[in-house]
N, C-alpha and C positions, 0 to 999 in steps of 0.2 A: 440388144440396145440398152434397154432396163437396167440389166447388170452393169453394162459399162458407163451409164450415166449417174449409177447412184455411188459407185466406188469412188468417184473424185471426189462427190459432194461431202460422203463421209469423212473422206481421208481430210481434205479440206478444215472440216469441223475440228476433227481432232488437232491438227494441226494448229490451228485458231485458239483451240482453248489450252493447246500446252504450257503456252507462257504465264498464263494467268492461273493455272493449277501448280504449275514450279514457284509461281510467287507465292501464292497460299499456302503450301506445303513449306515454303522457307520461312514464312512467317510465323506459322504455326511452332515450325522447328524454334525459332527465335525465341518463340512463348515460352514454349518449356524449358528450353536452356534458362531461359531468364527466372524461370519458377524455380527451377533445380537452383541456379546460383542464388537466388533470394532465401531458398529455405537453405542451403548450405551457410550463407554468411548468418542468418538468425543461429542456427545451433552451434556455429563456432562461437557467436555473441555469448551464448551460456554457457556459465561453468557450475557446475553441481556439486557441493561440498558434504560427503555423508558423515553424521552425527551417530552418536551412539546409539544403538536401538531402543526404541521406547522413549525417547527424549520428548516429543511431542513439543517440537520448536513451534512458539504461539508469535512472540514480537522478537524482530531484529533489528539492532540498533550499531551502525559501523562505529568506529571511534577513531580519533584524529591518528593515532597510533600506527593504525594500517589493520588492526585488530578488528574483531564482529562480534559483538555481543549478543545472546538470545536467550531468551526464558525457555528452560526445558521445562512445559508446565507438569506432563505425567511422572516427572521424576523430582519434584519439589525442587527443582534447581536453577540457578544461572549458567550459562555456558558461555565460554570465549572461544572462537574460532582463530586461527593463525592462517588466513589463506595462501599465504607463501608456503607454508610446510603442509597444510592440511590438519593440522593437528589442534585437537582440541582440548581445553580444562573446563572441569566440572566444581560447580562452588555449591554444595548443599546449604538450602536456606533453612533447615530446619523440618522438624516434626510438624505433618499437617500442611506444610506450603503446597501453594498451587499458584506460581507466578502467572501473570498474564502480561503485563506492558513492561519495556524496558527503553530507557534513554540514557545517554552519557552526558553527564551533568558537566556544568564548567570545572568542577573539581578533576574530571578525569574518571570520575568513578562512575558505575552504574548505578541506575536508580530504578527501583523495582516496584509495580505495583502488586501487591501478591493477595489473591483474594482469599487463600487459605489460612493464611496468617491474619488477615484482615488489618495488613499494615503496609508504609512504606519499608523496602529495603535498600539500604544502601551497600553495594559490595565493593572494597578497594581493590583495585587490580595488583596494587604490590603488596599489600600485607595480608591480603587475602581475607581481611577481617570482614565479617557480615554484621551489620547493625540493625537495628529493626526501630522504626517510628508507629508503634500501633496507633488506631485509630482511639478515640474517647471510649469509655467503657460502654457509654449509652448509643453507640454508634454500631452496634455488632452485624454480620452479615452485610455488610456494604457492597460486596460483590467487586471489590475494586478493578477498574477496567485498565484506563491508558492516564498518562502523564506527560507534561511539558514543563519545562522551564520557563519563567518570563525575564523581561530585560531587568527584574532586580537580583535574579538570584532564585526566585520562589518555586517551588515544586506544585505545580497545580494538576490535580486528578481527578477523573471521574468514577462512580461508582452507579453500576446498572440498578440499584435497590433503588435508586432517587436521591442520590448524592454528589454532591461535589467538593472541592475542598483544596486548601494548600498547607503546603509544608515549608518552614523557614528553616532552612538547613543549620543557621547559625544558633538559633535558639534553641531548636527542636519541636517549637511549639506545632501544633497541629489543628487546624480550624476547618469545621464541617459546614455544609449547608444544605439545606433542602432543597432539591430541584425543584422549580416551581409549576412543572406539571406532573410531577411524582417520577417514577419507575423509568429508565432509558438511558439516562447519561452516559455516552459510550466513546467517542473519538474526541480529542482537544487538541489545539492549535493555539499557536501565539503568533501575531501579524507582526512587522517590521516595526509597527509605532507603538508595538508593546500590549496589545489588546489580545484578550482572551476570548475565544469561543471554542463552544464543545457542541456535539451533534448528537440528539438523543434517537436512538434506534427505536423504542418504543413509543417513543412521542411524536415521531415525524417532525423536527423541528431544530434549527439550530438556535443556538442561545449565545450570548454575548454577557462577561462577567465582568462587573466593576470591582478591581483589585482591590482597593480600599475598603470600601463597605462588604464586599462579597457577594452583593445582590446580582442575580442573573436576569436579561430581560430576553424572553422569547421573541426570537425572528421565524415566522412561518414562512413555509417553501412552497412554492406555486402547486407541486402535486402533492395531492391528499395521500397520506397515508405511504410514502416514498420508502420509510425506513432509513432515515438517513445514519450511516454508518459511523463512518470516520471521516476527518475533517483536516485540510492543509492549505497553509498559505503561502500566496506566491509573492513575489518581488514587490509588487504595486501595494500589496494588502488586502487582495482579494480574497475569500475565504471559500475553496474548492470542498465538496461533499460528495462521498460515494453514495448513491441510493440504491439500497439492495432490493428493496420489494421492487420497485420501478425500472431497474435495470438504466438507471439514469447515472449522469454526473452531472453536477449542479455548481453553480459558482455566484456567490452572494458579493457585491460591490459594498462595502461602507460607506464610501462616500456618494454613493447617489442612493442606497438602499434598494436597489435593483436584483433580479434574479434571472439568468439564463440557464437554462438544461440541454442536456443534449442525451438521446435515447443512444446506448452501446450498440454496436452491430451485434446480429445473429438471432435467434430464436430464444426467446426467453432468457435474457442476459440477466445474471445477479453480479453487481458491482459490491465486491467489499471492501478492499483498503484501496487508499488512495494516497499520493506521493506527488509533489511538484518539485523537480528537479531545478539545478541553479540556472537553467537557462529557460525556467518558467514551462516545460513540457509536463504533461498532467499523464502519469501512468497509473492505471487502474489493475486490480487483480479481478478476473471474471469468471466465477466459479462455473457458470453452465458450460461454457467452450474450455475450460481448463487453459485457460491464457493470458498473458499478462497484453494489457492493451495501452498502447501510447496515442493519446489525443493533443494535437497540436491546437492552441486556441488562437492561434493568427490565421490558420486557413480553416479550421473547424474541420479538420480529417481525421479518422481514425484508423489505426493500423493495430490489427490484432497477431500477435505474436503466439502461436502454441508454444506449450511448456512442454520441456523433453520427456516427463515421467506423467503420468496417468495420476488422476484423482490427488493433485498436489494440495490442495485446500489450503490455497495462500492466504491468510487474516493478514496480516500486516505486511508493508513494504517501507524501507527507508533507502536514502543512496548519499553518496559524495560525488564529487566531480567526474562524470563520465562513467557512474556506476547506478544500478539498480539493485537493490538486496532485497531479496524475497524468502519468507519462512515457510517452508513446505511442511504443515503440521501433516499433512497425511502420508508422506514419504519420509519423515526424518531426516530432512535435507537442507541445508540453506543453498539458494540459488542466487550466482551472481548474473546479471545481465549488463553487458558493456555496453551502455547507449551510445558512446562516442564513435563503436564501430560501424553501427549503421546511421548515426544519424549527423555524421560530418558534411555532407552533402546537401543537406536538406536545411 
């Protein structure tokens, strides 16, 4: 009697659980398939371009003609990639060159901050002529870092030794100013209204430059010793800053003089580069996770995208519509992420 009475109870329990187990398995399988699908979509969105060995690409700058410039820091050269063919050209910049930043100017040329030459360097894409604009002789070892063109066509630049300045391409005149808090000027950006801001890595602050006088006003950041590394402006004139030491991204609104900050996901994040695309999506390179991080200011949500190669060491990013370009200084690659491939439905 006991065996007969127990069997139906056990059978009934198993039968009752079966639909729930099936549903759980189905949901788990669906989740796995979704994860695999997302991973595949992410890997498809990335495309790497191998550069000559030993290039050490530091910064990258897409050009209007479809090519992409980069600084080959270890080779003392500028490079240009044609993504359509995968071919690269190299432009030697001179003995002692150690190029850092690169931007494409209004004239279509590549403009480079060269810490080795202590000069701003222009490379003409058509004639291949390299022109150097040295800093004044009393401004040696400026450790030139990054540059940006303002609305009047002047090139503003930073130097980590504690300087910033501008170059007038028409006259060739170079002005250099002492940074108010000494060493640290690093990333630099221009807002839609023409204002120029730079981030100070060692000084852990943002600064606004008066283009006429050259004076800089220091703007404190809420998190102390955060290591403000690079800066980029969005379409609203807000300045986004990657906070290297704090593992945060911060935004400063000049209209309200207010800050907001968000910590990146993961353990011990380090935010190096920041780039804001044409839809005001914020992109960051995160060294601890070897990842590209997407941040949507409207939802305040992060998305972490693992990079395809380990130890990429992405120091700078830039982009154009539907594309984010990364310089993998640790792997001698440039990397394109087709942001439109996964963002279309967001």
